[in-house]
C-alpha positions as CSV (number, residue, x, y, z in Angstrom):
1,M,114.6,126.7,106.5
2,R,113.6,124.5,109.3
3,T,112.6,120.9,108.8
4,V,109.0,119.8,109.6
5,E,107.4,116.3,109.9
6,F,103.9,115.0,110.3
7,L,103.2,112.9,113.4
8,V,100.3,110.8,113.8
9,P,98.8,108.9,116.6
10,T,96.2,106.0,115.5
11,R,94.8,103.1,116.6
12,N,92.2,101.0,114.8
13,R,91.4,103.7,111.8
14,H,92.8,102.3,108.9
15,E,89.9,103.6,107.1
16,S,90.3,107.4,108.6
17,L,93.8,107.2,107.4
18,A,93.3,106.2,103.9
19,R,91.0,109.2,103.6
20,S,93.6,111.8,105.3
21,L,96.6,110.4,103.5
22,P,96.2,112.0,100.1
23,S,96.3,115.5,101.5
24,W,99.1,114.8,103.9
25,R,101.1,113.6,100.8
26,A,100.5,116.7,99.1
27,G,102.8,118.4,101.6
28,A,105.8,116.4,100.5
29,V,107.1,116.3,103.9
30,P,108.0,112.7,105.8
31,V,104.8,111.3,107.4
32,L,105.2,109.0,110.5
33,L,102.6,107.1,112.1
34,C,102.6,105.5,115.7
35,D,99.8,102.7,115.3
36,Q,98.5,101.1,118.4
37,S,96.2,98.6,116.2
38,V,96.7,95.0,116.3
39,V,97.8,94.8,112.5
40,P,99.5,98.3,111.6
41,Y,98.4,100.7,108.7
42,P,100.7,99.5,105.8
43,L,102.8,102.9,105.6
44,P,106.8,102.4,105.4
45,G,108.1,103.2,108.5
46,T,105.2,103.1,110.7
47,L,105.9,102.6,114.6
48,H,104.0,99.5,115.8
49,Y,103.1,100.0,119.3
50,P,100.1,97.9,120.0
51,D,100.7,97.3,123.9
52,L,101.1,101.3,124.6
53,N,98.3,103.0,127.2
54,G,96.7,105.7,125.3
55,L,97.1,108.7,122.9
56,P,99.7,110.7,125.0
57,A,102.3,107.7,125.1
58,A,101.9,107.5,121.2
59,R,102.7,111.1,120.9
60,N,105.8,110.8,123.1
61,V,106.8,107.8,120.7
62,L,106.5,110.1,118.0
63,L,108.3,112.8,119.4
64,R,111.3,110.9,120.2
65,A,111.8,108.7,117.0
66,C,111.6,111.7,114.7
67,T,114.7,114.2,113.8
68,A,112.5,117.4,112.3
69,D,113.1,120.8,113.9
70,I,109.0,121.4,113.8
71,V,106.6,118.4,114.4
72,V,102.9,118.7,113.1
73,F,100.8,116.5,115.1
74,L,97.7,115.6,113.4
75,D,94.8,113.4,114.3
76,D,94.1,110.6,111.5
77,D,91.0,112.1,110.7
78,T,92.4,115.3,109.9
79,D,92.5,116.7,106.0
80,L,95.2,119.4,105.0
81,A,94.8,122.1,102.4
82,A,97.3,121.5,99.6
83,D,99.6,124.6,100.6
84,F,99.7,123.5,104.4
85,I,103.2,123.3,104.5
86,Q,104.0,126.7,102.3
87,K,101.8,128.5,104.5
88,L,103.3,126.9,107.5
89,H,106.6,128.2,106.7
90,R,105.8,131.6,106.1
91,C,103.8,131.8,109.6
92,I,107.1,130.5,111.2
93,A,109.2,132.8,109.5
94,R,106.5,135.9,110.3
95,W,106.7,134.7,114.3
96,P,109.9,132.7,114.8
97,D,109.8,133.2,118.5
98,A,106.5,131.7,119.1
99,A,106.7,127.8,120.5
100,G,104.0,126.7,118.0
101,W,101.5,127.4,115.4
102,G,98.2,126.2,114.1
103,P,95.1,126.8,112.6
104,V,91.5,127.4,114.1
105,L,89.6,124.3,113.4
106,E,86.5,124.9,115.0
107,V,84.4,128.4,114.9
108,R,82.0,128.7,118.2
109,S,78.8,130.4,117.8
110,R,78.1,133.5,119.8
111,A,75.7,131.6,122.3
112,V,78.6,129.1,123.0
113,R,81.2,131.3,123.2
114,R,78.9,133.4,125.9
115,L,78.5,130.2,127.7
116,H,82.2,129.1,128.1
117,R,82.8,133.2,129.1
118,L,81.2,132.3,132.4
119,V,84.3,129.8,133.2
120,H,87.1,131.9,131.4
121,L,88.9,132.2,134.7
122,G,92.2,130.8,136.4
123,C,93.1,127.4,135.0
124,F,90.0,127.5,132.8
125,H,91.1,130.1,130.5
126,D,91.0,128.3,127.1
127,P,91.2,130.8,124.1
128,R,90.0,128.0,121.7
129,R,86.6,128.3,123.3
130,L,85.9,131.7,122.5
131,T,87.1,131.8,118.7
132,G,84.5,133.0,116.3
133,A,86.3,133.5,113.2
134,R,90.0,132.4,111.5
135,I,92.3,134.7,112.9
136,D,96.1,135.8,113.4
137,G,96.5,136.2,117.4
138,S,98.8,134.8,120.2
139,T,97.0,132.2,122.1
140,S,97.9,130.1,125.2
141,A,96.6,127.0,123.5
142,L,96.3,125.2,120.1
143,F,93.8,122.5,118.5
144,G,95.1,119.0,119.5
145,A,93.9,117.7,115.7
146,C,96.2,119.9,114.2
147,F,99.1,122.0,115.7
148,A,103.0,122.5,114.9
149,V,105.4,122.7,117.7
150,R,109.0,123.1,118.0
151,R,110.4,119.7,118.8
152,D,113.1,120.9,121.2
153,L,110.4,122.5,123.7
154,A,108.1,119.4,123.1
155,L,110.4,117.0,124.2
156,A,111.6,119.1,127.2
157,I,108.2,118.4,128.8
158,E,106.3,115.8,126.7
159,F,103.0,114.5,126.8
160,D,101.4,113.0,130.3
161,A,101.6,109.4,129.5
162,R,100.3,108.3,132.8
163,R,96.3,109.4,131.4
164,P,95.0,106.4,129.1
165,G,93.2,105.8,126.3
166,Y,92.0,108.7,124.3
167,A,92.7,111.0,127.0
168,L,90.7,113.9,126.4
169,G,92.3,117.4,127.1
170,E,95.5,115.8,127.0
171,D,96.5,118.5,124.3
172,R,95.2,121.5,126.4
173,D,97.2,120.2,129.3
174,F,100.2,120.2,126.9
175,C,100.1,123.6,126.3
176,Q,99.4,124.4,129.7
177,R,102.5,122.7,131.1
178,L,104.5,124.0,127.6
179,A,103.4,127.8,128.8
180,D,104.6,127.3,132.5
181,H,107.8,125.8,131.2
182,V,108.9,128.8,128.5
183,G,107.3,131.7,130.8
184,D,105.0,132.9,128.5
185,A,101.2,132.8,129.0
186,R,100.6,132.9,125.3
187,P,103.3,131.3,123.4
188,F,101.5,129.9,120.6
189,R,100.1,131.9,117.2
190,F,96.7,131.1,115.6
191,C,97.6,131.8,111.9
192,R,94.5,132.3,109.5
193,E,96.5,131.3,106.6
194,L,96.8,127.6,107.7
195,R,93.7,125.4,106.6
196,A,92.7,122.4,107.9
197,R,89.5,120.1,108.5
198,H,89.0,117.8,111.3
199,R,86.5,115.4,110.4
200,C,85.9,113.9,114.0
201,D,85.1,110.2,112.4
202,G,84.0,107.6,114.6
203,A,80.8,107.3,116.9
204,N,82.3,106.9,120.1
205,R,83.4,110.6,120.6
206,A,79.6,111.7,119.4
207,D,78.2,109.5,122.3
208,P,76.7,112.3,124.4
209,L,76.6,110.0,127.6
210,K,80.5,108.9,127.1
211,R,81.1,112.4,126.2
212,G,79.6,114.0,129.1
213,F,81.4,111.5,131.7
214,A,85.0,112.3,130.2
215,K,84.1,116.0,130.2
216,A,83.4,115.9,133.5
217,E,86.1,113.7,134.6
218,F,88.5,115.7,132.7
219,L,87.7,119.0,134.1
220,I,87.8,118.0,137.7
221,W,91.4,116.4,136.9
222,F,92.5,119.5,135.2
223,A,91.1,121.9,138.2
224,R,93.2,119.6,140.9
225,R,96.3,119.7,138.3
226,H,96.4,123.4,137.4
227,G,94.1,125.5,139.5
228,G,95.5,125.0,143.2
229,R,96.8,128.4,143.4
230,D,93.5,129.8,142.2
231,P,91.2,130.5,145.2
232,A,88.2,130.4,142.8
233,T,89.0,127.1,141.3
234,I,86.1,125.4,143.4
235,A,83.5,127.8,141.7
236,H,84.8,128.2,138.3
237,L,84.8,124.6,138.0
238,L,81.0,123.8,139.2
239,L,80.3,126.6,136.0
240,A,82.5,124.4,133.7
241,L,80.4,121.4,134.7
242,V,77.3,123.4,134.6
243,V,78.3,124.3,130.9
244,A,79.3,120.8,129.9
245,A,75.6,119.4,131.0
246,M,74.2,122.0,128.9
247,G,75.0,120.0,126.0
248,Q,76.1,122.8,124.0
249,G,78.6,122.5,121.1
250,R,79.5,120.5,118.4
251,E,80.5,117.8,120.6
252,A,77.7,117.9,123.0
253,A,77.7,115.9,126.3
254,S,74.5,114.8,128.2
255,A,73.8,116.0,131.9
256,I,73.7,112.4,132.9
257,G,76.9,111.7,131.8
258,V,78.3,114.9,133.4
259,W,76.9,113.8,136.7
260,R,78.5,110.4,136.6
261,G,81.7,111.8,136.2
262,L,81.2,114.2,139.2
263,K,80.0,111.3,141.2
264,K,82.6,109.0,140.3
265,W,85.0,111.7,141.8
266,L,82.8,112.6,144.8
267,F,82.2,109.1,146.0
């Protein structure tokens, strides 16, 4: 049986960690934190790196520090079902050739899925935005708040540590580059047996203005990085920005925020 370890990047979120830890400990596997807070969370073995520039860099520190065959990246505000580890081993045994495995954390309404189908072409193809139910199925991307991945493959490409702060979309970029690395357009598996809940603690992520700015900035960056060989990238980017500005979904953005992000790039 392959070894498993939970890897958790965090910063100034001690209350969230205290709420999440009981469900992680139920899995009886090691939990390793990379804490960027000035004062680290009091969990034995915690890696304290207050000078790291953001979330991707913290994920890389965790990758290099652990020795497990399979690593499960968790946000500090994610709860796991008591049988998560047992079900994960079952998923790995069922799909041993997959690069990663994870639950569907967000089920989107038909109206929101219809909006996202407008831009599901080229580099913007993202199956997470079209999930209407918890499923078993191959996928090109997993949800960043809770996903398991083979450590050897993750180490081969790592996360883009040049991106600072929360780095919206860094999980999507990682999945895209890992798929390119292994030569498989859909190397991951959604597993309906895996149960997790992303609480989305904190007010900053819920601010529509900040969210709109971050979404626009990410969409433009992602199009430039992964859409260069797609002649329709510009058209799809504009559609994606329109969808973001419509303020749909659980993490709605404001049109003004999206416009500010676009204006920053233009001018």
